[in-house]
C-alpha positions in Angstrom: 0.0 -0.2 -0.1 2.5 2.5 0.7 3.7 2.6 -3.0 0.8 4.6 -4.1 0.9 6.5 -1.0 1.3 10.6 -1.9 0.9 13.1 1.0 -2.4 14.9 -0.3 -2.0 18.2 1.4 -2.4 22.0 0.6 -5.5 22.1 -1.9 -7.3 19.0 0.0 -9.2 20.0 3.0 -10.0 24.0 2.0 -13.2 25.4 0.4 -13.1 25.7 -3.1 -15.6 26.6 -5.7 -16.8 24.5 -8.5 -14.5 24.2 -11.1 -17.3 24.5 -13.8 -19.3 26.4 -12.0 -19.2 29.9 -14.2 -19.7 27.8 -17.3 -23.0 26.3 -15.5 -24.2 29.6 -14.3 -23.7 31.4 -17.6 -25.0 28.2 -20.0 -21.5 27.4 -21.0 -21.8 24.0 -19.7 -24.4 21.9 -22.0 -26.4 19.1 -20.7 -27.0 15.8 -22.7 -29.9 17.1 -24.3 -28.6 20.7 -25.3 -25.9 19.6 -27.1 -26.5 20.4 -31.0 -26.3 17.9 -33.7 -26.7 18.3 -37.7 -29.7 16.8 -39.2 -30.9 15.5 -35.6 -34.4 13.6 -35.2 -36.4 13.1 -32.4 -37.5 10.3 -30.6 -40.6 9.7 -28.2 -41.3 6.6 -26.6 -45.0 5.0 -26.3 -46.0 3.5 -23.1 -48.1 0.3 -22.4 -51.7 1.8 -21.4 -52.7 -1.5 -19.6 -50.4 -3.2 -16.9 -50.2 -6.8 -17.8 -51.1 -8.5 -20.9 -50.1 -9.0 -24.8 -50.0 -6.5 -27.9 -52.2 -7.7 -30.5 -51.5 -4.8 -33.0 -49.2 -1.6 -33.3 -51.5 0.6 -35.7 -48.5 2.6 -37.1 -49.9 3.3 -40.6 -51.6 6.4 -39.9 -48.9 7.6 -37.5 -46.4 7.4 -40.5 -48.5 9.3 -42.8 -48.4 12.5 -39.7 -46.1 15.4 -41.1 -42.5 15.0 -40.2 -42.8 11.2 -38.7 -39.6 9.3 -40.0 -40.2 6.0 -38.2 -42.1 3.7 -35.9 -40.2 0.9 -34.1 -41.8 -1.4 -32.0 -41.7 -5.4 -31.3 -42.5 -6.2 -34.9 -39.6 -4.3 -36.5 -36.9 -3.8 -34.1 -33.8 -5.4 -34.2 -32.9 -8.1 -32.3 -30.9 -7.7 -28.9 -28.7 -10.0 -27.0 -29.9 -9.9 -23.1 -27.9 -12.9 -22.1 -25.1 -10.5 -20.6 -25.0 -9.7 -16.9 -24.7 -5.8 -16.3 -22.5 -4.1 -14.2 -21.0 -5.8 -11.7 -23.1 -8.7 -12.2 -26.1 -7.1 -11.3 -29.3 -7.6 -13.0 -29.8 -5.0 -15.8 -33.2 -3.1 -16.0 -35.5 -5.3 -18.1 -37.0 -2.5 -20.1 -33.5 -2.2 -21.8 -34.7 -5.2 -23.9 -36.6 -2.6 -25.7 -39.2 -4.3 -28.2 -38.3 -7.7 -28.0 -41.6 -9.6 -27.4 -45.5 -8.6 -27.2 -45.6 -9.1 -23.6 -46.3 -6.2 -21.2 -45.5 -6.5 -17.8 -46.5 -3.3 -16.3 -48.1 -0.1 -17.0 -45.7 2.5 -18.6 -43.6 -0.2 -20.8 -42.2 0.9 -23.9 -44.3 -0.3 -26.8 -42.8 1.8 -29.5 -40.8 4.5 -30.4 -41.9 7.1 -32.9 -39.0 9.3 -34.5 -39.7 12.5 -36.1 -38.0 15.4 -37.6 -39.2 17.6 -34.3 -39.7 16.5 -30.9 -43.2 18.2 -31.1 -43.9 15.9 -34.3 -42.7 13.1 -32.5 -44.8 13.7 -29.5 -47.9 14.3 -31.4 -47.6 11.2 -33.2 -46.4 9.0 -30.1 -49.8 10.1 -28.6 -51.9 9.4 -31.6 -50.4 5.6 -32.0 -53.3 3.0 -31.3 -51.9 -0.1 -29.7 -54.1 -3.1 -29.1 -53.9 -5.1 -26.5 -55.3 -8.3 -24.8 -55.3 -7.6 -20.9 -54.8 -10.0 -18.2 -55.5 -9.5 -14.8 -52.5 -8.0 -12.9 -51.7 -7.6 -9.1 -49.7 -4.8 -7.8 -50.7 -4.9 -4.1 -47.7 -4.8 -2.0 -48.1 -5.5 1.8 -46.5 -7.3 5.0 -46.9 -10.8 4.9 -48.7 -11.3 1.5 -48.4 -14.3 -0.2 -45.7 -14.8 -3.1 -42.8 -13.6 -1.0 -39.6 -15.6 -1.9 -36.1 -15.4 -0.6 -34.0 -13.0 -2.2 -31.2 -14.4 -4.6 -28.8 -12.2 -2.7 -27.5 -9.0 -1.5 -24.7 -7.9 -4.1 -21.8 -9.2 -2.5 -23.2 -10.2 0.5 -25.9 -13.2 1.4 -29.5 -12.8 1.5 -29.7 -14.2 5.0 -27.0 -14.5 8.1 -27.9 -15.9 11.2 -25.7 -17.2 14.3 -27.0 -18.1 17.6 -30.1 -19.5 19.1 -32.3 -16.5 18.0 -35.9 -17.8 20.0 -34.0 -18.9 23.2 -32.4 -15.4 23.2 -35.9 -13.8 22.9 -37.3 -16.1 25.5 -34.4 -15.1 28.0 -34.5 -11.6 27.2 -36.3 -9.0 30.0 -37.4 -6.5 27.7 -38.2 -7.0 23.8 -39.3 -5.0 21.1 -41.1 -6.7 18.3 -42.5 -4.0 15.9 -43.2 -3.6 12.0 -42.1 -0.9 10.0 -42.9 0.3 6.3 -41.6 2.8 3.8 -43.3 3.5 0.8 -42.3 3.8 -2.8 -40.0 6.5 -3.5 -38.8 8.3 -6.9 -35.3 9.9 -7.6 -36.8 13.0 -9.7 -33.6 14.2 -10.4 -33.7 18.1 -12.1 -32.0 16.8 -15.1 -34.5 14.2 -17.2 -32.9 11.1 -18.6 -31.3 11.9 -22.4 -29.4 10.0 -25.1 -28.3 11.1 -28.7 -27.4 8.2 -30.7 -25.5 8.7 -33.7 -23.1 6.8 -36.1 -19.9 8.3 -37.3 -17.2 6.7 -39.3 -18.5 3.2 -38.3 -18.2 4.1 -34.6 -21.4 4.4 -32.2 -21.3 7.5 -30.7 -23.9 8.2 -27.5 -23.9 11.7 -26.0 -25.9 10.7 -22.7 -26.8 11.7 -19.1 -25.5 8.7 -16.8 -23.7 7.7 -14.1 -20.8 5.7 -15.8 -20.0 6.5 -19.2 -18.1 3.1 -19.1 -21.0 1.1 -17.5 -23.3 2.1 -20.2 -21.0 1.5 -23.0 -20.6 -1.8 -21.9 -24.2 -2.6 -21.6 -24.7 -0.8 -25.1 -21.8 -3.1 -26.8 -23.6 -6.4 -25.5 -27.2 -5.8 -26.3 -26.3 -4.7 -30.0 -23.3 -7.3 -30.2 -20.7 -4.8 -30.8 -16.8 -4.5 -30.2 -16.8 -2.3 -27.0 -14.1 -0.3 -28.4 -16.5 0.6 -31.4 -18.6 2.1 -28.9 -18.3 5.8 -27.5 -20.2 7.1 -24.9 -19.8 11.0 -23.7 -21.4 12.2 -20.4 -19.7 15.7 -19.3 -22.4 17.4 -17.3 -25.5 15.6 -15.5 -28.1 17.2 -13.3 -28.7 14.6 -11.0 -28.8 10.9 -10.6 -29.4 9.5 -7.3 -28.6 5.8 -8.6 -31.4 6.3 -11.6 -29.0 7.1 -14.5 -27.5 3.8 -15.5 -28.4 2.0 -18.8 -32.0 2.9 -19.5 -34.5 2.5 -22.5 -34.2 5.7 -23.8 -30.2 5.1 -24.7 -31.4 1.8 -26.7 -34.0 3.4 -28.7 -31.6 6.4 -29.8 -29.4 3.6 -30.5 -31.9 1.6 -32.8 -33.2 4.5 -34.3 -29.9 5.8 -35.4 -28.9 2.7 -36.9 -32.3 2.5 -39.0 -32.0 6.2 -40.1 -28.5 6.7 -40.3 -28.7 10.3 -38.7 -28.3 11.3 -35.1 -31.6 10.6 -32.8 -32.5 12.2 -29.4 -34.7 10.4 -26.9 -35.9 12.6 -23.9 -37.9 11.0 -21.3 -40.5 13.2 -19.5 -41.0 13.8 -16.3 -43.9 11.1 -16.4 -42.2 8.8 -17.8 -39.4 9.1 -15.3 -42.2 7.6 -12.9 -41.9 4.1 -14.7 -38.6 4.1 -17.1 -36.0 5.6 -14.5 -36.6 3.1 -11.6 -37.3 3.7 -8.0 -37.1 2.6 -4.4 -39.3 0.0 -4.0 -41.9 -0.3 -0.7 -40.7 -2.1 2.1 -42.6 -4.0 4.9 -39.7 -4.5 7.9 -39.8 -6.6 11.2 -37.4 -6.0 13.9 -37.3 -7.7 17.0 -34.3 -6.9 19.9 -34.4 -8.8 23.3 -32.1 -7.6 26.1 -30.9 -7.4 29.2 -32.9 -4.5 31.9 -29.5 -2.4 30.9 -30.2 -2.4 27.4 -27.6 -4.7 26.4 -28.7 -7.0 23.4 -29.1 -10.6 23.7 -31.0 -10.5 20.3 -31.4 -9.0 17.4 -33.6 -9.8 14.2 -34.2 -7.7 11.3 -36.2 -9.0 8.2 -37.1 -6.9 5.2 -39.6 -7.3 2.3 -39.5 -5.4 -0.7 -41.3 -5.5 -4.2 -39.6 -6.3 -7.4 -40.7 -6.7 -11.1 -41.8 -10.3 -12.5 -39.2 -9.9 -15.4 -36.2 -9.3 -13.2 -35.2 -9.5 -9.3 -33.9 -6.2 -7.5 -33.5 -6.4 -3.7 -33.7 -3.4 -1.6 -31.0 -4.5 1.4 -33.2 -3.0 3.8 -31.9 -5.3 6.5 -28.4 -4.8 6.2 -27.4 -1.8 8.5 -28.2 -4.3 11.5 -25.0 -6.3 9.8 -22.8 -3.3 10.9 -24.0 -1.4 13.8 -25.0 -3.8 16.7 -23.8 -7.5 17.4 -26.0 -9.9 19.8 -25.2 -13.3 20.7 -28.2 -14.2 18.5 -28.2 -12.0 15.4 -30.4 -12.7 12.1 -30.9 -10.7 9.2 -32.7 -11.7 6.3 -34.2 -10.5 3.0 -37.3 -11.5 0.7 -39.0 -10.1 -2.5 -42.6 -10.5 -3.8 -42.9 -10.1 -7.7 -45.6 -7.9 -8.8 -46.9 -6.4 -12.3 -44.8 -3.2 -11.5 -41.4 -1.7 -13.1 -38.0 -2.8 -11.6 -36.8 -0.7 -8.6 -33.5 0.2 -8.7 -30.8 1.9 -6.8 -31.8 5.2 -4.9 -29.7 7.1 -2.6 -28.4 5.0 0.4 -30.1 1.6 -1.3 -31.0 -0.6 1.9 -29.6 2.0 4.6 -31.9 4.8 4.3 -35.2 2.6 4.9 -33.5 -0.1 6.8 -32.2 2.7 9.1 -35.7 4.0 9.8 -36.6 0.5 10.9 -33.8 -0.4 13.0 -33.0 2.8 14.8 -36.6 3.5 15.5 -36.7 0.3 16.8 -34.0 1.0 18.7 -35.4 4.0 20.5 -38.3 1.8 21.5 -36.0 -0.2 23.4 -34.7 2.9 25.3 -37.9 3.8 26.1 -38.8 0.3 27.5 -35.5 0.1 29.6 -35.4 3.6 30.6 -32.0 4.0 29.3 -31.0 7.5 27.1 -30.9 6.3 23.2 -27.3 7.7 23.2 -26.4 5.2 26.2 -28.3 2.3 24.4 -26.3 2.8 21.1 -22.9 3.0 23.4 -23.8 -0.1 25.5 -24.2 -2.1 22.4 -21.0 -0.9 20.4 -18.8 -3.0 18.6 -15.3 -3.3 17.6 -16.1 -6.2 14.9 -18.4 -6.7 12.2 -21.4 -8.4 13.9 -21.8 -10.6 10.8 -18.4 -10.8 9.2 -16.3 -10.9 12.4 -13.8 -8.9 10.9 -12.4 -5.8 12.8 -13.5 -2.3 11.6 -11.0 0.0 9.8 -12.0 2.9 12.1 -15.3 3.0 14.1 -15.9 6.4 15.1 -19.6 6.2 15.9 -19.9 7.0 19.4 -17.6 10.0 18.8 -20.3 11.2 16.3 -22.7 11.0 19.3 -20.3 13.0 21.5 -19.9 15.8 19.5 -23.3 15.6 18.2 -24.7 15.7 21.9 -22.6 18.4 22.6 -23.6 20.5 19.8 -27.2 19.8 19.8 -27.8 19.9 24.0 -29.2 16.7 24.3 -28.2 16.6 28.0 -30.8 18.9 28.9 -33.6 16.6 27.4 -36.0 15.4 29.4 -36.4 11.9 28.2 -40.4 12.0 28.8 -42.5 12.7 26.0 -45.1 15.2 25.6 -43.6 17.5 28.4 -42.4 20.5 26.0 -44.8 22.8 24.4 -44.5 26.2 22.6 -48.1 27.6 22.2 -50.0 25.3 20.0 -47.1 22.9 19.2 -45.9 20.0 21.0 -41.8 19.8 20.7 -39.7 16.7 20.8 -36.2 15.7 20.0 -34.7 12.5 18.5 -31.5 10.9 17.2 -30.5 7.8 15.4 -27.1 6.4 14.2 -26.0 6.3 10.5 -23.4 4.4 8.6 -22.7 3.3 5.1 -19.9 1.4 3.2 -16.6 3.0 2.2 -16.0 1.1 -0.6 -13.4 1.2 -3.8 -13.3 -0.4 -7.3 -10.4 -0.8 -9.6 -10.3 2.4 -12.1 -7.7 3.7 -14.3 -6.5 7.4 -14.9 -4.2 8.9 -17.2 -2.3 12.2 -16.4 -0.3 14.0 -18.9 2.6 16.9 -18.2 2.1 19.4 -20.8 4.6 21.7 -22.5 3.5 24.7 -20.8 3.8 23.3 -16.9 -0.2 22.4 -17.0 -1.5 19.0 -16.3 -4.7 17.0 -17.6 -6.1 14.4 -16.0 -8.3 11.9 -18.0 -10.8 9.5 -15.8 -14.3 8.1 -16.7 -15.6 9.5 -13.7 -19.2 11.1 -13.3 -19.8 14.4 -11.6 -23.7 14.2 -10.9 -23.9 17.4 -9.2 -21.8 16.5 -6.5 -18.7 18.5 -7.2 -16.4 15.2 -8.0 -14.9 17.3 -11.0 -13.8 19.8 -8.5 -13.0 17.2 -5.6 -10.2 15.6 -8.1 -8.9 18.9 -9.3 -7.9 19.3 -5.4 -6.3 15.6 -5.2 -4.4 15.5 -8.8 -3.0 19.2 -7.5 -2.0 17.9 -4.3 -0.4 14.6 -5.8 1.3 16.6 -8.4 2.4 19.1 -5.9 1.0 22.0 -8.2 -2.1 24.6 -7.8 -5.5 23.8 -8.9 -5.2 26.2 -11.3 -2.8 24.3 -13.3 -5.0 21.2 -13.4 -7.1 20.6 -16.0 -9.7 17.3 -15.4 -11.6 15.6 -18.1 -14.3 13.0 -17.1 -17.5 11.5 -18.4 -15.6 10.0 -21.5 -15.9 6.2 -22.2 -12.5 6.3 -23.6 -10.8 7.5 -21.1 -10.6 3.6 -19.7 -12.5 1.5 -17.1 -13.2 3.2 -13.9 -15.7 3.1 -11.1 -19.4 4.9 -11.6 -20.7 7.6 -9.6 -22.4 5.4 -6.9 -22.1 3.6 -3.8 -20.3 6.5 -2.2 -17.3 4.9 -3.7 -16.9 7.1 -6.6 -14.5 9.6 -5.3 -12.6 7.2 -3.3 -12.1 5.1 -6.7 -10.9 8.0 -8.6 -8.6 9.5 -6.3 -6.9 6.5 -5.9 -6.0 6.0 -9.8 -5.1 9.9 -10.1 -2.8 9.5 -7.1 -1.1 6.4 -8.4 -1.1 8.1 -11.8 0.4 11.4 -10.2 3.2 9.8 -8.4 4.5 7.6 -11.4 4.6 11.0 -13.3 6.4 12.8 -10.8 9.1 10.2 -10.8 9.4 10.8 -14.7 9.9 14.1 -14.5 13.0 15.4 -13.7 13.5 18.8 -12.1 13.9 21.2 -14.8 13.4 18.7 -18.0 11.9 19.5 -21.1 8.6 18.0 -21.9 8.1 17.2 -25.6 5.3 19.1 -27.7 3.0 15.7 -27.0 3.7 16.2 -23.6 4.7 13.0 -20.8 1.4 10.7 -20.3 1.2 7.9 -17.8 -1.6 5.7 -16.8 -2.3 3.8 -13.5 -4.4 0.8 -12.8 -5.7 0.3 -9.1 -6.8 -3.4 -9.5 -3.6 -5.0 -7.8 -3.7 -2.3 -5.1 -7.7 -2.3 -4.3 -7.2 -6.7 -4.3 -4.4 -6.2 -1.8 -6.4 -4.1 0.4 -6.6 -6.4 3.8 -10.1 -7.1 4.4 -11.4 -4.8 7.1 -15.4 -3.5 7.8 -14.9 -0.2 6.1 -17.7 2.4 6.8 -18.7 6.0 7.4 -20.7 6.6 10.4 -22.8 9.5 11.9 -25.0 10.6 14.5 -28.6 12.5 13.4 -30.5 14.5 15.6 -33.4 16.6 14.9 -35.9 18.7 17.0 -39.8 18.6 15.7 -43.1 20.5 16.5 -46.2 18.8 16.0 -49.8 20.2 16.2 -52.0 17.8 17.2 -55.1 19.7 15.9 -54.3 19.6 12.5 -51.5 16.9 12.3 -48.9 19.1 11.1 -45.2 18.0 11.8 -42.7 20.8 11.5 -38.7 20.0 11.5 -37.3 22.8 13.7 -33.7 22.1 13.0 -31.2 19.1 12.3 -27.8 18.4 13.0 -25.5 15.3 11.8 -22.0 14.8 12.7 -20.3 12.1 10.7 -17.2 10.5 10.3 -16.4 10.2 6.9 -12.8 9.9 6.4 -10.8 12.8 4.3 -13.0 15.8 3.5 -11.5 17.1 0.2 -13.8 20.2 -0.4 -15.5 21.2 2.8 -17.9 23.5 0.6 -19.2 20.6 -1.3 -18.9 18.3 1.3 -21.3 20.1 3.5 -23.7 20.3 0.3 -23.7 16.7 0.1 -24.4 15.8 3.7 -27.2 18.8 4.5 -28.6 17.6 1.0 -28.7 14.2 2.0 -30.8 15.1 5.4 -32.9 17.3 3.7 -34.0 14.3 1.5 -34.3 12.6 5.2 -37.1 15.3 6.0 -38.8 14.7 2.6 -38.9 10.7 3.5 -40.3 11.1 6.7 -42.7 13.7 6.2 -43.6 14.0 2.5 -42.4 11.2 -0.4 -45.1 8.6 -1.1 -45.8 7.4 -4.6 -49.1 5.3 -4.4 -50.5 2.7 -6.9 -53.9 2.5 -8.2 -54.7 -1.0 -7.8 -57.7 -1.0 -10.4 -55.1 0.6 -13.0 -51.9 -0.8 -11.6 -50.5 2.5 -12.5 -49.2 5.3 -10.1 -51.5 8.1 -8.9 -50.1 11.8 -9.7 -46.8 10.4 -11.6 -45.5 14.2 -11.5 -44.2 16.6 -9.0 -47.6 17.9 -8.6 -48.8 14.9 -6.8 -45.6 13.4 -5.8 -44.6 15.5 -2.7 -41.1 16.5 -1.8 -39.8 18.9 0.9 -39.6 22.7 -0.4 -37.9 25.3 1.3 -40.8 26.2 3.5 -40.1 22.5 5.1 -36.1 22.8 5.6 -35.7 24.2 9.0 -31.6 25.2 10.1 -29.7 22.0 8.7 -25.9 21.5 10.4 -23.7 19.2 9.0 -20.1 18.5 10.9 -17.4 16.0 10.6 -14.8 14.6 12.6 -10.9 15.2 12.1 -8.6 12.3 11.4 -11.0 9.8 10.5 -8.3 7.9 8.7 -7.6 3.8 7.6 -4.0 3.2 7.8 -4.5 1.0 4.7 -6.0 3.7 2.5 -3.6 5.8 0.6 -6.1 8.2 -0.1 -8.0 8.4 3.1 -11.5 9.0 1.4 -15.0 7.3 2.5 -17.6 8.7 0.7 -19.9 11.2 1.4 -22.8 11.0 -1.1 -25.1 9.0 1.0 -24.2 8.7 4.6 -26.3 12.1 5.1 -29.6 10.5 4.5 -29.0 7.4 6.5 -30.7 7.6 10.1 -32.5 11.0 9.4 -36.2 9.7 8.9 -35.6 8.1 12.1 -34.1 10.9 14.1 -37.4 12.4 13.0 -39.6 9.7 13.7 -38.2 9.1 17.5 -38.7 13.0 17.9 -42.4 12.8 16.9 -42.7 9.9 19.5 -40.9 12.5 21.8 -43.2 15.3 21.0 -46.7 13.2 21.4 -45.9 10.1 23.3 -47.0 8.1 19.6 -44.8 6.1 17.7 -45.0 6.2 14.2 -43.8 3.5 12.5 -45.0 3.7 8.8 -43.5 6.5 6.5 -44.4 9.3 5.7 -45.8 10.7 8.9 -48.9 12.5 7.1 -51.2 14.7 8.8 -54.0 12.3 8.6 -51.4 9.7 10.7 -50.8 12.0 13.2 -54.8 12.8 13.6 -55.7 9.3 14.0 -53.2 8.8 16.7 -53.5 9.5 20.5 -51.0 11.8 21.5 -49.8 11.2 25.3 -48.9 14.7 26.0 -49.9 16.7 28.8 -52.2 19.3 28.3 -52.1 22.9 29.3 
C-alpha cells in the first residue's frame, strides 16, 4: 500500500468553488439534451396503457403518414438484442433495456413503441396518436407485509440474503425486555432535476452516444453487449449531469436512440418526460420490515433480528437490502437478518440514494429508540452499550469506527444533555416539541479504476478519467486531489471526465466514486513525478502515464470499512391539524478525509433534507384497479420544499483515517440521508408519545393517533 501513498496536503481540505461553476451559471456547460447535432431527429416513447397483457397490434400506418414522422419502431420490426450478458458488477439489468423484443407487457408504462420525427413536437403528437391494441390480463400490484408470493432474495450484491448466528428463539425468550415491531416505507422516486436524455449517432463506423449517466463505461458496456458490438466501437460521453441518485445507468431511452440512429443513419435524441421517469428510471421499492430486539434490563442486546420484504418486477429481481444496517451497527449473541422479495406487475426498482440503509435505518433505529424507552435508558447510552469493534456478521475488525465520537460531538452541539426523556412535556403555544436521534452508517468501498495524467509542455497537467460528476462536485474534488498529488496549484490542473474512451473506472455510485477515482489519480501522479526530472524539457506531445488500481485494491487487507454518523432532530407537532415541522437538524459524521468542505457540506445537508422529505412527504401510490401510479408528477408526488427545511447543520470529525488506505476518502454521497428519517420519527414520538412506524408521517396519521401529551 505504501507504494501508492502520496501526501495529500495543500488544496485538499480547503473550500473551493466548483471549477465548472462559471460555465454552469452562464449556460456554457451543456447538458446532454442541449448539445446540437446536424440533421438531428427526435424520438418519443409510447408507453403501455395496460398493466399486464399482450400486444395484439401496433397500428402505425396512420402515424407514419403524419407530418415529419420518419419511423415507428416496435416489437414487430425492431432489431434483436442480446440480453444474455450480465450488467455492471453482475447486477441484473433494467429489463426495459430489452426494448421491443416481444409482445409481452409486464407493467403499466412499459415501452411499446418509439416514434421518430423531425421535431420533438411532431414525435410527441404522433406517439400520443398511436393506437396499440392489447389482450389485457389480470394484474397484481398490491404490496403489503406478509402477503403471499414472497420468496427469499437471491442475494444482496456481494453479500448473503440471509445471515444468522446463535439461537434466536432462546435468546428472545431469555430477554428481560423485548421489542417486536413492524415498519413500512413507501415507494419513492429519484426525480433528478435533469431528465434522462440520450443522443445516438454513427460516425465513421463508430457508435457515439451523448448521454446523462452515472458511468460512461457502464453504459458503453451494456450497449455493446445488447447490440453485439465491439466495446471499442462504442463511445459514450456524459460531461455534465443534473442529478442521478442511482437512476442514471443503462436505460430504455439510450437503447431506443441507438435503434433509431442505426435505422435512419442520422442522429436521434430520446428524452424522457417527467411522467415517463416515474416508470422508466427506476425507484426505491416500498418495504415492510420487522425488527425484534431482546435485551437485558440495562439494554444490552441478547438478540437482534431484522427481516425485510420489498417489491420487485415479474421480469427481473431487484433487492432493496434494508436489513443490512444491523450487519454493521449492533452485535448480539443471536443475530439474524433476512431479505425477501415479492414479484408484482410493477416496474423494476433500482438503486436510490443509500439503497437499503435509508429505509433499513428507519426501522432499526426506530426500534432502538423503542428499546431505550422500555429499558429507561438514554438512546445514546443504549447505542454505547451495544457498540462493537468487529462486524457483527463478518467478524472482521473495523478500519475505524467512530460512531460514539459522532454521538458525543453531536450531543454537545445539539444540547442533548438538557433533554427531558419523558414524551409530551415541552410546548411552544399550540406546538408539542420533541427531539430524537439515530445512528448512521454506509459502506466505504473502492473499485478498480484507471486514470491518465499528461504533463503538458506549458507546465500544466491534464487528467483523464471516466468519472462522473452528477452534481456532487466530483470534478472539483478530483482537481484538488490531482493538484496535491502533483505538488502544483489547482489552476494548473485540467480534469476531463465523462468519456468512456478514458478507460475503465468506477461509476458515480455507492459512495465509492471519489475514493476509487482519487486512488487512480494519486497513483498516476506519483508515477508521473518519478518520470519528470526537475527542469527537464517536456516534448510537444507531453508526457503521459496511466494507472490501474486493480492490484492495489485487491491487496487491501480485509476490514469492515464504513462511514458513520449521528443524526439529531427537533420537531414541532400540532396535534389539532396533524402538521409536523422539523425545527432543526444536526448531523455529525466520521467520513474520512473531506476533500472540499464547501461541496461536502452540500452533500451531507442535502442528504439530511432528503431525510425530511422521506419522513414527512414522499410517497408514490399505485392504483390497484389500473396498476398505474396516481399523480406521477411533481404536483402529485410531494417532496420537501424550502418552507419545510429548517436550520440544518452538518459537521464531521477530523482525523478519521484508515491506515491501509492511501487516499483516506470514505465517501459522503449517501451517509447524510441514513438515519435522518428515524431521528425525525423518534422526535415525533418524544413530542407526542405516539410511535409512527409507517412513513411518511402524514397529518392524517398524526390525527388518527392518540397523543400522550400533558395538556396545558
